[in-house]
C-alpha positions, -999 to 999 in steps of 0.1 A, spaced: -347 -60 641 -326 -60 669 -289 -58 677 -272 -90 669 -304 -94 638 -287 -66 620 -249 -75 630 -261 -114 613 -273 -92 581 -251 -71 576 -223 -95 573 -244 -119 550 -243 -93 524 -208 -80 532 -200 -115 524 -222 -120 498 -208 -91 477 -174 -105 491 -187 -139 475 -197 -116 439 -167 -94 435 -144 -129 438 -167 -144 414 -170 -108 389 -130 -109 395 -123 -151 383 -150 -151 358 -128 -119 343 -93 -134 348 -104 -160 333 -121 -148 299 -93 -123 294 -56 -150 297 -36 -151 279 -24 -183 263 14 -193 258 -5 -210 221 -27 -170 221 9 -154 228 33 -179 196 3 -173 176 10 -137 180 43 -139 179 36 -155 145 13 -127 136 38 -101 145 65 -115 120 41 -122 87 27 -84 94 67 -78 96 74 -99 60 48 -78 42 50 -50 54 94 -58 42 76 -71 9 54 -41 7 89 -22 9 101 -36 -11 73 -41 -39 75 -1 -40 111 10 -40 109 -21 -76 78 3 -88 96 30 -84 129 17 -103 105 4 -124 84 33 -132 122 57 -133 135 34 -163 105 36 -179 103 75 -178 136 75 -184 132 58 -224 97 73 -230 115 109 -225 139 84 -256 114 81 -273 101 109 -272 134 131 -282 141 98 -311 103 107 -325 106 147 -321 140 137 -347 128 112 -370 99 139 -372 115 163 -380 139 146 -406 105 134 -421 94 174 -426 128 181 -441 125 149 -461 97 161 -474 109 198 -484 131 186 -499 110 161 -519 88 196 -531 116 209 -541 130 180 -564 91 180 -583 93 220 -591 125 219 -602 114 182 -622 81 203 -627 98 236 -643 130 218 -662 96 197 -676 75 235 -685 115 245 -696 116 219 -722 85 209 -731 
């Protein structure tokens, strides 16, 4: 192989490498190209995600309010139950005292 053949072979190899690089760049560019419709679709998805996050935050706030309200109502109901149970104990004590009194009166008259 003389000098001219070597230069021609090297030029062909370099041109082939250039063509391969250009083709690779073109294919990569075509595959990763984002069209306007894709961008508008991404914008729509971002807006939908934002709306969903706002709805989630609103639902969490409503859940917290409802939970606080129910907790307050439960505490109130427990306090009422405690007062009712105390009243029932007192009524039972009074009833027992009346029964004893009536029993003593009946025994005393008999």
